[in-house]
C-alpha positions as CSV (number, residue, x, y, z in Angstrom):
1,M,94.2,142.6,152.4
2,Q,97.1,141.6,150.2
3,G,94.8,138.9,148.7
4,Y,92.1,141.5,147.9
5,A,94.7,143.9,146.5
6,Y,95.8,141.1,144.2
7,I,92.4,139.9,143.0
8,L,91.0,143.4,142.6
9,T,94.0,144.6,140.4
10,H,94.1,141.6,138.1
11,P,92.0,140.4,135.3
12,G,89.1,138.2,136.2
13,T,85.9,138.5,138.2
14,P,86.9,139.2,141.8
15,V,85.0,137.6,144.7
16,I,84.6,139.4,148.0
17,F,83.5,137.5,151.1
18,Y,80.4,138.9,152.8
19,D,81.8,138.6,156.3
20,H,85.1,140.2,155.3
21,F,83.2,143.2,153.9
22,Y,80.5,143.6,156.6
23,D,81.8,141.8,159.8
24,F,85.6,142.2,159.9
25,G,85.9,145.9,159.4
26,L,87.5,145.7,156.0
27,R,84.7,147.6,154.2
28,D,86.6,150.9,153.7
29,V,89.8,149.3,152.4
30,I,87.9,146.9,150.0
31,T,85.7,149.7,148.8
32,G,88.8,151.8,148.0
33,L,90.3,148.9,146.0
34,I,87.0,148.5,144.1
35,E,86.9,152.2,143.3
36,A,90.6,152.1,142.1
37,R,89.6,149.2,139.8
38,K,86.6,151.1,138.5
39,R,88.7,154.3,137.9
40,A,91.3,152.3,136.0
41,G,88.5,150.7,133.9
42,I,89.7,147.2,134.4
43,P,87.3,144.7,132.7
44,P,87.6,141.0,133.5
45,I,90.1,140.4,130.6
46,Q,92.3,143.5,130.7
47,P,96.1,143.0,131.2
48,I,97.6,144.4,134.4
49,I,101.2,145.3,135.2
50,L,102.2,144.1,138.7
51,S,105.6,145.5,139.6
52,C,106.2,144.2,143.2
53,S,103.9,144.8,146.1
54,I,100.9,146.8,147.2
55,T,102.7,149.8,148.7
56,H,101.5,152.2,146.0
57,I,98.6,151.7,143.6
58,I,98.7,154.0,140.5
59,S,96.1,154.3,137.8
60,T,97.6,155.1,134.5
61,G,94.3,155.0,132.6
62,R,94.8,151.8,130.7
63,F,96.6,149.9,133.4
64,L,96.6,149.7,137.1
65,V,100.2,149.6,138.2
66,V,101.1,148.3,141.6
67,N,104.7,149.4,142.7
68,C,107.0,148.8,145.6
């Protein structure tokens, strides 16, 4: 999940593996990260502030800030 948290909160076009989403029971968590990305309005080229880890994810409107 740390990998998905990273790729879904950083610029670029994220890729989600089919089996992770449908077969490994990660659908709800991945969907939550996708929704956070959408709410923050992160396009493929937007800068992101990464503070430390994925303990807290905060949408500030322009940025998605991930704090310890």
